[in-house]
C-alpha positions in Angstrom: -10.6 -30.7 22.2 -12.9 -28.6 20.0 -12.5 -25.5 22.2 -8.7 -25.9 21.8 -9.0 -26.2 18.0 -11.2 -23.1 17.8 -8.8 -21.1 20.0 -5.8 -22.2 17.9 -7.6 -21.2 14.7 -8.6 -17.8 16.1 -5.1 -17.2 17.3 -3.7 -18.1 13.8 -6.3 -15.8 12.1 -5.3 -12.9 14.3 -1.6 -13.4 13.7 -2.1 -13.6 9.9 -4.4 -10.5 10.0 -1.9 -8.4 11.9 1.2 -9.4 9.9 2.6 -6.8 7.7 2.6 -7.5 4.0 5.7 -6.5 2.0 5.8 -5.7 -1.8 8.3 -4.3 -4.3 7.5 -1.0 -5.9 9.2 0.6 -8.9 8.8 4.4 -9.4 9.6 5.6 -12.9 9.2 9.3 -12.5 9.6 11.8 -9.7 6.5 11.9 -7.6 5.1 13.0 -4.3 3.6 10.9 -1.5 2.4 12.4 1.7 4.4 15.6 1.0 7.6 13.7 0.4 9.3 13.3 -3.0 9.9 9.9 -4.3 12.8 9.7 -6.8 12.8 7.1 -9.6 13.9 3.7 -8.3 13.0 0.6 -6.4 11.1 0.9 -3.1 9.8 -1.6 -0.6 6.2 -1.0 0.6 4.7 -2.6 3.7 1.1 -2.3 4.8 0.7 -2.1 8.6 -2.9 -1.6 9.6 -4.0 1.6 7.8 -0.5 2.9 7.1 1.7 2.3 4.1 5.5 2.4 5.0 7.6 2.9 1.9 11.4 2.5 2.2 14.4 3.0 0.0 17.7 2.8 1.7 17.5 5.2 4.7 14.4 7.1 3.3 11.2 6.0 5.1 7.8 7.5 4.2 4.7 6.7 6.2 1.3 7.6 4.8 -2.3 6.9 5.8 -3.9 4.6 3.4 -7.4 3.2 2.6 -7.2 -0.5 1.6 -9.7 -1.5 -1.0 -10.4 -4.8 -2.8 -10.8 -5.1 -6.6 -13.0 -7.7 -8.2 -9.9 -9.5 -9.7 -6.2 -9.7 -9.1 -3.8 -7.2 -10.6 -1.2 -8.8 -12.9 1.6 -6.4 -11.8 2.1 -3.6 -9.3 1.3 -0.2 -10.7 1.0 3.4 -9.5 -1.8 5.7 -10.4 -1.1 9.5 -10.2 -2.9 12.8 -10.1 -1.2 15.9 -11.5 -1.5 18.9 -9.3 0.6 22.0 -9.4 2.9 20.5 -11.9 3.8 17.5 -9.7 2.8 13.9 -9.9 1.1 12.8 -6.7 0.6 9.2 -5.9 -3.2 8.5 -5.8 -3.2 4.7 -5.5 -1.0 1.7 -5.7 -2.3 -1.6 -7.1 -0.4 -4.5 -5.7 0.5 -7.2 -8.3 -0.6 -10.7 -7.6 -3.4 -9.5 -5.3 -6.7 -7.8 -5.6 -5.6 -5.1 -3.2 -5.3 -1.4 -4.0 -4.0 1.2 -1.6 -5.7 4.5 -1.9 -3.9 7.6 -0.5 -5.3 10.8 0.8 -5.0 13.1 -2.2 -7.8 15.5 -3.2 -8.9 13.1 -5.9 -9.2 10.1 -3.6 -11.0 12.1 -0.9 -13.6 13.2 -3.5 -14.5 9.5 -4.3 
């Protein structure tokens, strides 16, 4: 009985860990992520393993991401940018209601 309970718990933990999380993201100004322009508007962002999948209508952008934990939860979802060559590049996204931040491969985040 105990072995069955441990197996069930382990199976549940694996299922939860591998499930993709989905969040709503508002972009207020034109910006660039992984070489693709994001126009202002509402997007859906899902995190699958170490990849962020951002969708709006038929537009789908996949970008490698480093997932980090902050010491406390973020009150709202926010985007941090770097300005390079006159364009706003997405550096990180802080997911509201969680302590998760998604750090993208820009020159700033690579230097950290």
